[in-house]
Structure formats: structure tokens, C-alpha cells
C-alpha positions in Angstrom: 125.9 113.4 90.9 128.4 113.3 88.0 130.1 116.2 86.3 131.1 116.5 82.6 132.6 119.3 80.7 131.2 120.8 77.5 134.0 119.1 75.6 133.1 115.7 77.1 129.5 116.2 76.4 130.3 117.0 72.7 132.8 114.2 72.2 131.5 111.5 74.5 127.7 112.2 74.5 126.9 108.5 74.5 128.6 107.8 77.8 127.1 111.0 79.4 123.7 109.9 78.1 124.1 106.5 79.6 124.7 108.2 83.0 121.4 110.0 82.6 119.6 106.9 81.5 120.9 105.1 84.6 119.3 107.8 86.8 122.3 110.0 87.4 122.1 113.8 87.5 124.9 115.3 85.4 126.3 118.8 85.9 127.8 120.4 82.8 130.7 122.7 83.3 132.4 125.2 81.1 135.7 126.7 82.1 135.1 125.4 85.7 131.6 126.9 86.1 128.5 124.8 86.2 126.3 126.0 83.3 123.7 123.3 83.0 122.2 120.3 84.7 121.0 117.1 82.9 118.3 115.4 85.0 116.6 112.1 84.0 112.9 112.3 83.3 110.7 110.8 85.9 108.5 108.0 84.6 104.9 108.9 84.4 102.7 106.5 86.4 100.6 104.4 84.1 96.9 104.0 84.7 95.2 100.7 83.8 91.8 101.0 82.3 90.1 97.9 83.8 86.9 98.6 81.8 88.8 97.3 78.7 89.8 94.1 80.5 89.2 90.9 78.6 87.7 89.3 81.7 85.1 92.0 82.1 84.2 91.8 78.4 83.8 88.0 78.6 81.5 88.2 81.5 79.2 90.6 79.6 78.9 88.5 76.5 76.9 85.8 78.3 79.4 83.0 77.4 79.6 80.2 79.9 82.9 79.1 81.5 84.1 75.5 80.9 84.0 73.1 83.8 87.1 71.3 84.8 85.9 68.1 83.1 85.1 69.9 79.9 88.5 71.6 79.9 90.2 68.2 80.5 88.4 66.5 77.7 89.2 69.4 75.3 92.9 69.2 76.2 92.9 65.4 75.9 91.2 65.7 72.5 93.7 68.3 71.3 96.7 66.1 72.2 95.6 63.5 69.7 96.7 59.9 69.3 100.5 60.5 68.9 
């Protein structure tokens, strides 16, 4: 936990903000008394919506998957005669 004065917060807010962004809790003091506390925001857990997955959408369209031989011939064709 770090401590900064009101003056430091006013004059050097970028460095104090970098402390908070790094996960530090910063106590703000005025005339030797703690008057505030800056606490970093906890990240919200993200939920993945697998119903929007490209793999699930592909399976529902009825398209067939390429076999290994078909994929190889397609790759060989795309390389060209260079």
C-alpha cells in the first residue's frame, strides 16, 4: 500500500495513477491524516457466448468439411507454379 499527499496527487497524478493501474492501493493524506483511498477496479469476469461460435454456426449450415487430401490439393493449387 502506497501513500500520497493531496499535493502529490495534484502535481504528479500520472505517477499516482500508474500505481493504481499496477494494482496498488493508494492512501491519500492531507495534513498527516488519511482522507481517501484509491483502489484499483477489479476486472469483471467475461462470459463467452459459445452459441455465437463460428464452429457451431458452421455445423448448422450443412457444409461438409474438407478431407485431408482435398485440403492438400487446394493448398498445392494455391501455391502455383512459382
